[in-house]
N, C-alpha and C positions, 0 to 999 in steps of 0.2 A: 160113680159120679158122672153125670152128663155135663159135658162142656160144649157149648155152642159157640163156634168161632164165626163172627160176621165180618165179611170182607167186601169192599166195594167191587172188586174184580179179581180174577185169577189169571189174567194175561201174564205171560212170562216176565219175570222181573224179581227184584229183591224181596218185596213183601210176600209174594206167593212162595218163594223159595224159603224164606224165614218161617212161614207158617208150616210148610211141609216138614221142616226139621223139628219145629215145636211139637207137631203131632207125633212124629217118630219117637220123641223123648218122653212122651206122657207115660205115667205109671200104668200097669196092666189093668188096674181097677177103674180106669177112666174110659168113658165112652164118648169119643169126639164126634161132633157134627160140624159141618161147614155149610154156611149159606153164602153163596156168591150172588151179590145183589144185582149185578148186571154183567152179562157176558159181552165183553167188548170185541172179541175176535174169535173166529173159528180156526184161525191159523196159528196163533201164538199160544200153544196149549201145553208146553212141556211140563210145567209144574202142576197145572190142573190135572193132567193125566196121571202124574205121580201121586197126587193126593187121592184121586179116584181109586188108584190101586191099593192105597192104604185103607180107605174107609168105605169103599163101595157106594151103595145108595144113600149113605149118610152125608154124601156131598150133594147139596141141592143148589142147582144153578137156575136162575130165572132167565129162560130163553124167550126171545121173541116178544118181550113186553116193551113196546115203544112208549107206553104211558108210565111215567115214574110213579103215579098214584097206584097203579096196578102192582108194581113191584113192591111198593111200601106196604100195601095191604097184605100181599103174599108173605112178606117178611114177618109181619105181626102174627099172621095166622100160623105160620110154621113155628114161631116162638111158642105159641100157645099149645101147639100139637106136641112138640118135643118136650116141653116142660123141663128145661135144663136147670142144673144147680148153679152153673156159672155161665154168663154171657161174656165173651171176650171179643171186643171190637179190635180189629187189626188196623184201624185208623180212626182218628177222632171223628165222631159223627158230624161235628160242625163243618168238616171239610167236604162231606159228600152226601149227607143224609138230610132229608126234609125235616125241619124243626118239629112239625106236627107229629111226624112218625117217631122222632127221637123222644118227644114228650111221652108218647104212649109206652115206649120201652123203658124209660127212666122213671116211670110212675111211682108214686108213693105206695108203700105197702107191698112192693114186689117181693116175690119169694126167692128170686135168684140174686146172686151178687154180680156186679158188673166190673169187669177189668178192661182197661184201655191200654192199647199200645199205639204209638204213632211212629211212622217211618218218614215223617216230614220234619224238617228243621226250619222251615220258613214260616210256619204258623205262628201268629201273634198270640201269646198267652192271654192277652186282654180280650181276645175274641172267644174265649172258652165260656160256654153257656151251660154245658151239661157235665156233671161231675160224677165219676165212678166211685166204687168202693175201694179201688186200688189201681195204681199204675204199674205196668210192666214195660219198662223202657228198653230200647235197643242200644242206647248210648248214654254215657255219663252226661252228655251235653244237655239232655232233657231234665235231668234231676234239678239243676240249678234254676231252670225256668219255671218249675212247678212246685218248688219246695214251699212257696208261700201258701199253697192250698192246704197244707197239713194233711194231705191224703197219703196213706202208706204207699210207698213205691219201692220197686226193686229194679235192678238192671239185669237184663237177660240177653247178653250179647250172643250173636252167632259165633260158634266156636271155631278156632283154628285147629284143624286136624292135619298133623304132619304125615306125609305119605312118602313112600320110597319111589324115586323116579326110575322109570324103566330105561332100557338102552335107548339113548337119544336117536341115533341114526335109524335104527329099526322102526321106531315109532314115527319118525318123520316120513320114512318111506311108506308107512301105512296111510299117511295123509296125502301121499303123492307129491311131496315137496322135496327140494334138493337139500340134503344135509350139509353141503359145502357152503351154504349161506347162513348168516345169522338171522334168526327168526324172532321177530318182536310181536307180541300179542297184545291186543286190546279186546276186552269183553264188555259189552253193554249195549243198551238201546241207543240207536243213532238219534241224538237229540242235542240241543244247544248246551245243556248241562254237561253231558259227557264230552262234548267238544272234540269230536273225532276230526273235524276240519283242521285242527292244529297238527294232528299227526300226518294228515295229507301234506301239509306244508313241510314238515320234517322230511317226509319221504321224497318230495321233489328236490330238496336240498341235498339229500344223500343218494341221489339216483345212481351215482357212479360207484357206490360202495356195494359190497356183497351182502346186502341186507334186504329182507322182505318183511313187510308189515302186514299182519293178519288181523282181521276184524270179525269177531263172532258176536252176533246180536241182531235183533230184529229191527225192521224199519216200519214202525207203526204209522198208520195213515195220518194221525193227528200231528206227527212231527215231519210230515212230508215237505213243508216249506223249508225245513232245515236240510234234510238229507237228499232231497231230489236234485238240487243243483250240484251237490257233491258227487252224486253218481254219474253226472255228465262229464266229470273231469277226474276220473280215478287215475292216480299215478300208476305207471306200469309196474312199480315195485310194491303194489298194494293188492291184497287178495280179500275179497268180501265173501265171507262164508254164510252170512245170514244166521238165522236161529238154528241152533243145533241141540240135540239131546245128549250128545257125547262130548260136551265142552271139556270134560276132564282130560281127554286125550291131548287137547291143545296145551293145557296147563302142564301136562306131564313131560312134554318134549321140547317146548320152545324156550328160548334163551333169555328173554327179558319180558317183563310185564310193564307196559307203558300206559299210564292212567293220567290223562290230561284234563280231567274234570276241574273246573273252576267254579262255575255257578255264580249266582248272585244272592243277595240277602233274601230274595223272594223265591229262589229256586236253586238250592244248594244241596250238596251231599249231606248224609247223616252219618252212616257207619257202613260204607259199601261192602257188600259180601264178597265182591270180586277180589278185594285186597286180602281178605281172610283166605280165600281159596289160593291165590297166588303165593301167599306166605306158606300155606300148607304144602305146596308143591316145591318149596325151596327156590322160588324164582327171584332174581334181582328185580326190584320194583323201582321205577322212576315215576314220581308223582308230585303234585303240588301239596304243600303242607297247609291245609286249610284249618282255620281256627276252630271249626266245628269238631275236628278230630281230638281236640283237648290235649295235644301233645302226645297222643298215643304212640306215634311212630318215631318220635324224636330220637330214641336210643336203639332203634331197630337196625341191625347191621345189614339186613337185606334191602333197606330203603335208601334211595338217594332222592333229594328234593330238587325239582325243577325250579328255575328262577323266572323272574319277569322279563328276562332278556332272551329273545329268540335265538340269537347267534350263540350265546353261552350254552343254551340247551342243546343246540346242534353239536357243539363241541363235546358236551357231556356224553351224548349218545354215540358219537363217532369214536370217542375214546374207549368205549366199551368193546368195540369189535375186535381190536387186536388182542385184548385180554381173553376173548372167547375162542379165537381160532389161532 
C-alpha cells in the first residue's frame, strides 16, 4: 500500500517529529512517500534528515520554487506519478494550500482515500471547506470540534516512552555543565507561544540560587521580532543551546522541565510532544494547565501547574531546589 504524506514543511518542530514517528510505526507492507511542499530553511533540518534516512528518495522536497503556483503544479504532478492508495495531509489544506490546488486533489472520482491530521488548535471549524474520508487527530480536543461532520475519526497521539535515566553527574559532565547546580530545561522554538521570555524573568529573580536554565530550540527568522530582543539581555544563569539533534541527552540528565507556554485562542498549544518526552524521561514538569489539554495532566504526579501570579511561581520553583540537592 502506497501512502503519500503531504506536509507544508519539514523544519524542525512538533509536526515533522510526529510524522517521523508515524512513518516508523507503519506496517512493513506500507510504502511511504513524503512531499514537503516548501522548504523553509536549510538550517533547521533535524527531522527532515531523519525522515530522509527512513525513506530515502521517497522524500520529495520542493527546493527553490519562489512561485507557489510552481510548487502546487509540482505537487499535483507528483501525486499523479506516485499513484498512492492513501493521501495523508499533515495539516488542514485550508491553512496552507491554494484552494484551486486543493480542489484538484479532492476531486470527485479520485482513486485514493484522503486522511487529514491537524497540529493546530486555533483553526475555526467553520472555515473548513475540504473534507477528507477520515480524520486522524493528535488530540482529543479536535474530536469535539469536528464530530458534527460525521466523518470517521481516530485519535493517534504521540506515545510516552518511559526510559531509564543514566547517571546524572556523568551525563551533565558530558554536556560540560556543573552537576552541583540544579538544571532546568526548556525545549521548543523561540516564539511568543512558547513564552521563553517568562523563563528569563524567573532566571533573573533566582540569580542568587544555584540554578541554571537551559534552552534547546531554534530561532527561526519569522519569530525574530520575539527572540531577537531577548537575546540582547540573556540572564547570566541561562544557556542558549540552539537546535540540537541530541536533545535526549538534555532530557536524560536535567532536573526539571519548565514549560511556560500560554498562547492565545488564535495561537495555542495542541498536544506538545516535549511534554511526552519529559514524562518519558521521568522529569518533574512545571507547566500551565491549558484548556486544550482536556485535563490530560490533572492526575499526573510528575506535573505541577504554574499559576497566574509571578511571585507564586517563583516560590514554587525555588522550593524545588532544596528537594533536589
